[in-house]
C-alpha positions in Angstrom: 18.2 12.5 -26.1 18.6 12.4 -22.3 19.7 9.5 -20.1 19.2 9.8 -16.4 22.1 9.3 -14.0 21.0 5.8 -13.2 20.9 4.5 -16.7 23.7 2.9 -18.6 24.8 4.1 -22.0 23.8 0.7 -23.4 21.3 -2.0 -22.4 22.7 -4.3 -19.7 24.1 -7.6 -20.6 23.9 -11.0 -19.0 20.2 -12.0 -19.6 18.3 -13.2 -22.6 15.6 -10.5 -22.4 16.0 -6.9 -21.1 13.4 -4.1 -21.0 13.5 -0.4 -21.1 11.1 2.5 -20.3 11.5 5.4 -22.8 10.0 8.8 -22.9 10.2 9.4 -19.1 9.9 13.1 -18.0 12.9 14.9 -16.7 13.4 14.3 -12.9 12.3 16.9 -10.4 14.9 18.9 -8.5 14.8 16.6 -5.4 15.0 13.5 -7.5 18.0 14.8 -9.4 20.0 14.7 -6.1 18.7 11.3 -5.3 19.8 10.0 -8.7 23.2 11.6 -8.4 23.8 9.8 -5.1 22.0 6.5 -5.9 22.7 3.6 -3.5 26.3 2.9 -2.5 27.8 0.4 -0.1 31.4 1.0 1.0 33.6 -1.2 3.2 35.3 0.8 5.9 38.7 0.1 7.5 38.2 -2.2 10.5 36.5 -5.4 11.2 33.3 -5.8 9.2 32.3 -2.1 9.0 30.1 -0.8 6.2 28.9 2.6 5.1 25.6 2.8 3.2 24.8 6.1 1.3 21.4 6.5 -0.3 20.0 9.5 -2.1 16.5 8.9 -0.7 14.7 6.5 1.6 13.2 4.8 -1.4 16.7 3.9 -2.6 17.5 2.5 0.8 14.6 0.2 0.3 16.4 -1.2 -2.7 19.2 -2.6 -0.6 17.9 -6.1 -0.1 18.6 -6.7 -3.8 22.1 -5.1 -3.7 25.0 -7.6 -4.1 26.4 -6.6 -0.7 23.1 -7.1 1.2 24.1 -10.5 2.7 27.6 -9.5 3.8 28.1 -9.7 7.6 28.7 -6.4 9.5 29.4 -5.5 13.1 29.1 -1.8 12.6 27.1 0.1 10.0 26.5 3.7 9.2 23.5 4.5 7.1 23.2 8.0 5.5 20.2 9.3 3.5 21.2 12.5 1.8 17.7 13.8 0.9 15.4 13.0 3.9 12.3 14.7 5.1 10.3 14.2 8.3 7.4 11.8 7.7 5.1 13.7 10.0 4.8 16.4 12.6 6.3 15.4 16.0 8.3 12.6 14.4 11.0 11.1 16.5 11.8 7.7 15.0 13.5 4.9 16.9 15.7 2.1 15.5 14.1 -1.2 14.9 14.7 -4.4 16.8 18.2 -5.9 16.1 19.2 -8.8 18.4 22.9 -8.0 18.5 22.5 -4.2 18.8 24.7 -2.6 21.5 24.8 1.1 20.6 23.0 3.3 18.1 22.8 7.0 17.3 20.2 8.7 15.1 21.0 12.1 13.6 18.2 14.1 12.0 18.3 17.5 10.3 17.2 20.6 12.2 14.9 21.7 9.4 12.1 19.6 7.8 14.5 18.1 5.3 18.2 17.4 4.9 20.6 14.6 5.6 19.8 11.9 8.1 22.3 9.4 9.7 21.9 6.2 11.7 24.9 4.6 13.3 24.7 1.0 14.6 27.3 -1.0 16.6 26.7 -4.7 17.2 28.1 -7.4 19.5 28.1 -10.0 16.7 27.9 -9.9 12.9 24.5 -9.7 11.2 23.7 -9.4 7.5 23.8 -5.9 6.2 20.2 -6.1 5.1 19.2 -6.7 8.7 21.1 -3.6 9.9 19.6 -1.4 7.2 16.1 -2.7 8.0 16.6 -1.6 11.6 17.8 1.8 10.5 14.8 2.2 8.2 12.5 2.1 11.2 14.1 5.3 12.4 13.7 7.0 9.1 10.4 6.1 7.5 8.0 5.2 10.4 6.4 2.3 8.6 5.1 -0.5 10.8 3.9 -3.9 9.7 0.1 -4.6 9.4 -1.2 -5.8 12.7 -2.6 -9.3 12.8 -3.8 -11.7 15.5 -1.7 -14.5 13.9 1.1 -14.5 11.3 3.4 -17.0 9.6 7.2 -16.9 9.8 8.7 -16.7 6.3 12.3 -17.7 5.5 14.1 -17.4 2.2 17.1 -19.6 1.2 19.6 -18.3 -1.2 19.0 -15.1 -3.2 15.8 -13.4 -1.8 13.0 -13.2 -4.4 11.9 -9.8 -5.6 8.6 -10.0 -3.8 10.0 -10.9 -0.4 8.6 -8.6 2.4 11.2 -6.7 4.4 10.5 -8.5 7.7 11.3 -12.0 6.3 14.4 -14.0 7.4 17.0 -14.5 4.7 19.5 -17.4 5.0 22.2 -17.4 2.3 24.1 -20.3 3.6 24.1 -23.1 6.2 21.4 -25.6 7.3 17.9 -24.5 8.3 17.5 -24.4 12.1 15.2 -27.0 13.7 13.3 -26.8 17.0 11.7 -29.6 19.0 8.8 -27.7 20.5 7.6 -25.7 17.5 8.5 -25.6 13.9 11.3 -23.1 13.2 9.5 -21.5 10.2 6.1 -21.8 8.7 7.0 -21.0 5.1 10.4 -21.6 3.4 11.0 -20.0 0.0 13.9 -22.1 -1.5 15.6 -20.1 -4.2 18.5 -22.6 -4.5 16.5 -25.3 -6.3 13.5 -24.0 -8.2 13.0 -27.3 -10.0 12.6 -29.4 -6.8 9.4 -30.7 -5.3 6.8 -28.0 -4.7 4.7 -27.7 -1.5 6.9 -30.2 0.3 6.0 -30.5 4.0 8.3 -31.7 6.8 8.4 -32.0 10.5 10.3 -28.8 11.1 8.5 -26.6 8.5 4.9 -26.0 7.4 5.4 -25.6 3.6 8.6 -25.5 1.5 8.2 -23.8 -1.9 10.3 -22.6 -4.8 10.6 -18.8 -4.2 12.7 -17.5 -7.0 12.1 -14.5 -9.3 8.7 -12.9 -9.2 6.6 -16.0 -8.6 5.9 -18.9 -6.2 4.3 -22.2 -6.7 1.3 -22.8 -4.4 0.6 -26.1 -2.7 -2.0 -26.7 -5.3 0.6 -26.5 -8.1 -0.4 -23.0 -9.4 2.2 -20.3 -10.1 1.4 -17.1 -8.3 3.1 -13.8 -9.3 3.8 -11.6 -6.3 5.2 -8.1 -5.6 6.5 -6.4 -2.5 3.8 -3.7 -2.1 5.8 -2.1 0.8 8.4 -1.1 -1.9 6.3 -1.0 -5.1 3.2 1.2 -4.5 1.6 4.5 -5.5 3.2 6.4 -2.6 4.2 9.9 -3.9 2.1 9.8 -7.0 1.5 13.3 -8.3 -1.8 14.8 -9.3 -0.3 16.1 -12.6 0.0 12.5 -13.8 -3.8 12.5 -14.5 -3.8 15.6 -16.7 -3.9 15.3 -20.6 -0.5 16.8 -20.9 1.1 14.2 -18.7 3.7 11.9 -20.2 2.9 8.7 -21.9 5.9 6.4 -22.1 6.8 3.1 -23.8 7.8 -0.3 -22.4 10.0 -2.3 -24.8 11.7 -5.7 -24.7 14.8 -6.9 -26.5 16.6 -10.3 -26.7 20.3 -10.5 -26.0 22.6 -11.8 -28.6 25.5 -14.2 -28.1 27.7 -11.4 -26.7 25.1 -10.6 -24.1 24.2 -7.2 -25.6 20.6 -6.2 -26.2 19.6 -4.1 -29.2 16.3 -2.2 -29.0 14.5 -1.0 -32.1 13.4 2.5 -32.5 14.8 5.9 -31.3 15.0 7.0 -27.7 13.1 10.1 -26.5 13.4 11.6 -23.0 15.0 9.8 -20.1 15.3 6.0 -20.2 15.5 3.3 -17.6 16.8 -0.2 -18.4 16.3 -3.5 -16.5 16.6 -7.2 -16.9 13.8 -9.7 -16.6 16.0 -11.7 -14.2 16.4 -8.7 -11.9 14.1 -7.4 -9.1 12.2 -5.2 -11.6 11.5 -1.5 -10.8 14.1 0.3 -8.7 13.7 3.6 -6.8 14.8 5.7 -9.8 12.1 4.1 -12.0 9.5 4.5 -9.2 10.3 8.2 -8.8 10.1 8.8 -12.6 6.7 7.0 -12.9 5.1 9.3 -10.3 4.4 11.9 -12.9 3.6 9.6 -15.8 0.0 9.0 -16.9 0.4 5.8 -18.9 2.9 3.2 -20.2 2.2 1.4 -23.5 3.6 -1.9 -24.4 2.9 -3.0 -28.0 4.7 -6.3 -27.9 5.0 -8.6 -24.9 7.4 -11.5 -25.1 6.1 -15.0 -24.4 9.4 -16.2 -22.8 9.9 -15.8 -19.1 6.2 -15.3 -18.5 6.5 -15.1 -14.7 9.2 -12.3 -14.8 7.2 -10.5 -17.5 4.0 -10.7 -15.6 5.8 -9.5 -12.4 7.1 -6.4 -14.2 3.6 -5.6 -15.5 2.1 -6.0 -12.0 4.8 -3.8 -10.5 4.0 -1.0 -13.1 0.3 -1.3 -12.4 0.8 -1.1 -8.6 2.5 2.3 -8.9 -0.7 3.8 -10.4 0.6 4.5 -13.9 -1.9 3.2 -16.4 -0.6 0.1 -18.1 -1.8 -0.7 -21.7 -0.7 -4.0 -23.2 -3.6 -5.0 -25.5 -2.0 -8.3 -26.7 -0.7 -10.6 -24.0 0.7 -14.0 -24.6 -1.5 -16.6 -22.9 1.2 -17.7 -20.5 1.6 -14.1 -19.2 -2.2 -13.3 -19.2 -3.0 -16.4 -17.1 -0.6 -15.2 -14.3 -2.4 -11.8 -13.9 -5.4 -11.3 -11.6 -8.5 -11.4 -13.7 -9.5 -7.8 -12.8 -6.0 -6.6 -13.6 -5.8 -8.5 -16.8 -9.0 -6.8 -18.0 -7.7 -3.4 -17.2 -4.3 -3.9 -18.8 -5.7 -5.2 -22.0 -8.6 -2.7 -22.2 -8.6 0.7 -23.8 -6.9 3.6 -22.0 -9.1 6.6 -21.0 -8.0 10.2 -21.1 -5.4 9.8 -23.9 -3.3 12.8 -24.9 -5.3 15.5 -26.7 -8.7 14.5 -25.3 -10.9 17.3 -24.2 -13.5 17.4 -21.4 -13.6 18.6 -17.8 -13.9 15.0 -16.5 -10.9 13.6 -18.4 -8.4 13.8 -15.5 -10.9 12.3 -13.0 -11.6 9.4 -15.4 -7.8 8.7 -15.7 -7.5 8.9 -11.9 -10.4 6.5 -11.3 -8.8 4.0 -13.7 -5.5 4.3 -12.0 -7.1 3.6 -8.6 -9.0 0.5 -9.9 -5.8 -0.8 -11.5 -3.5 -0.4 -8.4 -6.3 -1.9 -6.3 -6.5 -5.0 -8.4 -2.7 -5.3 -8.6 -2.3 -5.2 -4.8 -5.3 -7.4 -3.9 -4.2 -10.0 -6.4 -0.4 -9.9 -6.1 0.8 -8.2 -2.9 3.0 -10.7 -1.1 2.1 -9.4 2.3 -1.5 -10.2 1.7 -1.3 -13.4 -0.4 1.9 -15.1 0.8 0.6 -15.9 4.4 -2.2 -18.0 2.9 0.3 -20.4 1.5 1.8 -21.2 4.8 -0.4 -24.1 5.7 -3.7 -25.3 4.1 -5.0 -26.2 7.6 -4.9 -22.6 8.7 -7.2 -20.7 6.2 -7.4 -17.7 8.5 -3.8 -16.8 7.5 -5.1 -16.1 4.0 -7.7 -13.6 5.0 -7.2 -9.9 5.1 -7.1 -8.2 8.6 -10.5 -7.9 10.3 -12.0 -4.4 10.4 -14.6 -3.0 12.8 -16.7 -0.2 11.1 -17.9 2.1 13.9 -20.9 4.4 13.3 -22.3 6.7 16.0 -25.5 8.6 15.1 -28.2 10.6 16.8 -30.2 11.2 13.6 -32.8 8.4 13.0 -33.5 9.6 9.5 -30.0 8.9 8.4 -29.4 5.5 10.1 -30.6 3.3 7.3 -28.7 5.0 4.5 -25.6 5.2 6.6 -25.8 1.5 7.3 -26.3 0.8 3.6 -22.9 2.4 2.9 -21.2 0.1 5.3 -23.1 -3.1 4.4 -22.4 -2.7 0.7 -18.6 -2.5 1.2 -16.7 -5.2 -0.8 -14.3 -5.8 2.1 -15.1 -9.3 3.4 -13.7 -9.3 7.0 -15.8 -6.6 8.5 -18.2 -6.2 11.4 -20.5 -3.3 12.1 -20.6 -1.5 15.5 -23.6 0.8 15.6 -24.0 3.3 18.4 -27.4 4.9 18.8 -26.9 8.2 20.6 -30.2 8.8 22.4 -32.4 7.3 19.7 -34.1 4.0 18.9 -33.2 1.7 16.0 -35.6 2.2 13.1 -37.3 -0.9 11.8 -35.8 -0.4 8.3 -32.3 -0.4 9.8 -33.1 -3.5 11.9 -34.1 -5.3 8.7 -30.9 -4.1 6.9 -28.7 -5.4 9.7 -30.5 -8.8 9.8 -30.1 -9.2 6.0 -26.5 -7.9 5.9 -24.7 -11.2 6.4 -22.1 -9.4 8.5 -21.4 -9.6 12.2 -22.9 -6.5 14.0 -23.6 -5.1 17.4 -26.0 -2.3 18.4 -25.3 -0.1 21.4 -27.8 2.2 23.0 -25.9 5.3 24.3 -27.6 7.8 26.6 -28.1 11.2 25.0 -26.1 12.8 27.8 -22.9 10.9 26.8 -20.4 13.0 24.8 -19.6 11.9 21.3 -16.1 10.9 22.2 -17.2 8.8 25.1 -19.7 7.1 22.7 -16.9 6.3 20.3 -14.9 4.8 23.2 -17.8 2.6 24.2 -18.2 1.3 20.7 -14.4 0.7 20.4 -14.5 -1.4 23.5 -17.0 -3.7 21.8 -15.0 -3.9 18.6 -13.4 -7.3 17.7 -11.6 -6.2 14.6 -7.9 -5.8 14.4 -8.4 -2.5 12.6 -11.0 0.3 13.5 -12.5 2.6 10.9 -15.0 5.4 11.5 -18.0 6.2 9.3 -20.0 9.4 9.5 -23.8 9.2 9.1 -24.1 12.2 6.7 -21.3 11.4 4.2 -21.3 9.0 1.2 -18.9 6.2 0.6 -17.9 4.1 -2.4 -18.2 0.3 -2.1 -14.4 -0.1 -2.2 -13.7 2.5 0.5 -12.6 0.1 3.3 -10.4 -1.9 0.9 -8.7 1.4 -0.1 -7.9 2.2 3.5 -6.6 -1.3 4.3 -4.4 -1.3 1.3 -3.0 2.1 2.2 -2.3 0.8 5.7 -0.4 -2.1 4.2 1.9 -0.2 1.8 2.4 3.0 3.8 2.9 1.3 7.2 1.4 4.5 8.8 -0.3 4.4 12.2 -3.3 6.2 10.9 -4.6 6.3 7.2 -7.5 8.1 5.7 -8.7 10.2 2.8 -9.0 13.9 2.2 -12.3 15.7 1.9 -11.6 16.7 -1.7 -15.1 15.9 -3.0 -17.8 18.1 -1.4 -21.5 17.9 -2.2 -23.6 21.0 -1.6 -27.0 19.4 -0.9 -29.1 22.5 -1.3 -27.5 23.2 -4.7 -27.2 19.6 -6.0 -23.6 20.1 -7.1 -20.3 18.4 -6.3 -17.1 20.4 -5.9 -13.6 19.2 -6.0 -11.2 21.3 -3.9 -7.5 21.0 -2.8 -7.3 19.3 0.6 -3.8 18.2 1.3 -1.6 16.0 -0.8 -2.9 12.5 -1.6 -0.6 9.4 -1.5 1.7 11.1 1.0 2.4 11.3 4.7 0.9 14.4 6.3 -0.8 15.7 9.4 -4.6 15.4 8.8 -7.2 13.2 7.2 -10.9 13.5 7.0 -12.5 12.3 10.3 -15.0 10.1 8.5 -12.3 8.1 6.8 -9.9 7.2 9.7 -8.5 3.7 9.9 -6.0 2.5 12.5 -5.2 -0.6 14.6 -7.3 -1.0 17.7 -4.1 -1.5 19.6 -2.6 1.8 18.3 -5.8 3.6 19.2 -5.7 2.3 22.7 -2.0 2.9 23.1 -2.4 6.6 22.7 -5.3 6.8 25.1 -8.2 6.3 22.7 -10.8 8.9 22.0 -11.1 12.0 24.1 -14.4 12.3 26.0 -15.4 15.6 24.3 -18.6 16.6 22.4 -16.9 17.8 19.2 -13.6 17.8 17.4 -13.1 14.2 18.5 -11.2 13.4 15.3 -8.7 16.3 15.8 -8.3 15.2 19.4 -7.1 11.8 18.3 -4.8 13.2 15.7 -3.2 15.4 18.3 -2.6 12.4 20.5 -1.1 10.5 17.7 1.2 13.4 16.8 2.4 13.7 20.4 3.4 10.0 20.2 5.3 10.6 17.0 2.9 8.4 14.9 2.7 8.7 11.2 -0.4 9.7 9.3 -0.9 8.8 5.6 -3.5 10.2 3.2 -4.4 7.9 0.3 -6.4 8.9 -2.8 -9.7 10.8 -2.2 -12.0 8.7 -4.5 -14.8 6.8 -2.7 -15.5 9.5 -0.1 -18.0 12.3 -0.5 -18.3 15.0 2.1 -21.8 16.5 2.4 -22.7 20.0 3.3 -26.3 20.5 4.3 -28.0 23.8 5.3 -27.9 22.8 9.0 -26.6 20.2 11.4 -22.8 20.9 11.2 -20.7 21.7 14.3 -18.2 23.5 12.0 -19.9 25.8 9.5 -17.7 28.3 7.7 -20.4 28.8 5.0 -20.7 27.4 1.5 -18.6 30.2 0.1 -15.6 28.6 1.8 -15.9 25.5 -0.3 -17.0 27.2 -3.5 -14.0 29.6 -3.5 -11.5 26.8 -3.0 -13.0 24.5 -5.7 -11.3 23.9 -9.1 -13.9 21.5 -10.6 -17.7 21.4 -10.4 -20.3 18.9 -11.5 -24.1 18.7 -11.4 -25.0 15.8 -9.2 -22.2 13.3 -8.2 -19.8 12.0 -10.9 -19.6 8.2 -10.8 -15.8 8.2 -11.0 -15.6 10.1 -7.7 -17.4 7.4 -5.9 -15.8 4.4 -7.6 -19.1 3.1 -8.9 -17.5 1.4 -11.8 -15.5 -1.0 -9.7 -16.4 -4.7 -9.2 -15.9 -6.9 -6.2 -12.4 -8.4 -5.8 -12.0 -11.7 -7.6 -9.1 -13.3 -5.9 -7.6 -12.0 -2.6 -11.0 -11.6 -0.9 -12.4 -14.9 -1.9 -11.1 -16.9 1.0 -12.0 -14.1 3.4 -15.5 -13.9 2.2 -15.9 -17.6 2.7 -14.6 -17.2 6.3 -16.9 -14.3 7.0 -20.0 -16.3 6.0 -19.3 -18.7 8.8 -19.2 -16.0 11.5 -22.3 -15.0 13.5 -24.5 -12.6 11.6 -24.9 -10.3 14.6 -25.5 -9.7 18.3 -28.7 -8.4 19.9 -28.7 -4.7 20.9 -27.2 -3.9 24.2 
């Protein structure tokens, strides 16, 4: 029997129901150091000075739920013992802190090591605010850009799903302002039994915000998670293999003394938690990165919101969750797509044979985490509750899909890949590079039901200049690039937007892991970087970034080729972060001719570790269904927008 460094020798007391994850694999070397250090908050001699020591950045993200998070400090030193640079050229800066007077950031000389942030303030601020500013210098994450957002404030203990950028007031009256309301949404954790959806002159909506759920103005309970903390970041490819660990989730009720007694033996490492707590911590998240599935045979009916919150957190990490029997009170709180996946049969169980087994498991993992985030991510769902008179706050960020092509035979099929995307808030910017619009493509655009614009670009214009011209016409908050000769799954844009939300990276994309050799009719899978991780390169046909970030670094270079690399180099020079999400839903085609970079087919064949005749459905995400909850309001809004603009 093994117990990791963060687990107690017995289950924690103080709550009616506790849970444990058993059978976890042994921690990897870097994680062992992180567990040994954990998260510690020390009071230093002097007036309101604090020292925060965290084993990893993930543990530093747990601080908002630490008992000392609300204590006022005038000086804070934050140390991350095991830190690594999030990208090439990284030089992070401290986040905004109103009372900040001096700061100093110390980073290791090598790519990894200890990092330190020292802050000195003119007036006390809560420790959580100081750490949030320090995090900006260490992880590079930035909030999702938006043309309009709601101010969120929490009263009392912050709920587990609260995004890091929200205001937390532990004591004192709410401020009021005459000219505008001080806050748009107030999550009141002090009186969860009071009136729900109460509106006042100073505030848009006041809701009960305790635990893992919030009551909507319509009276429904909505389970939420903080996807910036709970997500598949760092998930390992070994988790999809047949030999990967399958663990158990068990629940136990506390007796009168407060002790919880679980049934059955313990195997492997174990993590304990309470249903009244924030759920998964950094140690549990790190352990789950190499776990294929978690099975839960019995799910309690008590505390349905907290139980559903824990299941959603597990699903959002990418580990397959199997709970075939759910109490109705718990099942009703899950997004319909997620509920169907959690109660359905698991693929790729231990001992299964077949070359496609790991890919089937990976595809199921992607579908599950996608449903968990679209249906329950607080950053995407909470703004929509701010005021029923502002439905735009509940829509996902708008995206402009840019396609530049000079091959008329590929225009219609390339447009079809964009039109069939399930993402609701998307417009199409089509640049015709020295060609005319085929009639079939004209009909496809007219019937698409999406806003679009067609630009006629002279043949003499460089590809980079053409992309710049298309970007100028884009109205979306985010820009994504499509290539005319590649294939895309219908959930591709959703995957990129979700990755931008939970990674906070400047640029997100996918790797060209799936390569289709058209003349042979086979699909190869090769190693192309590390998915669900910060890195240096993504496939050019999958790039997504904010229009403002694109313009801030100078936009596209006016060159005929390697335009994608030119943008990445500009981003690196500015210290931006680049994140590579999972590769599913993007297929890179190799044709006998027409490529500016042609190393020969042997280059791809030699680096491949899997091979299929045709295209495997799992690689394209063909089994997915349109989102059932989060995109509904956005789809309704998209239907009211103009269907297109005439060619220019």
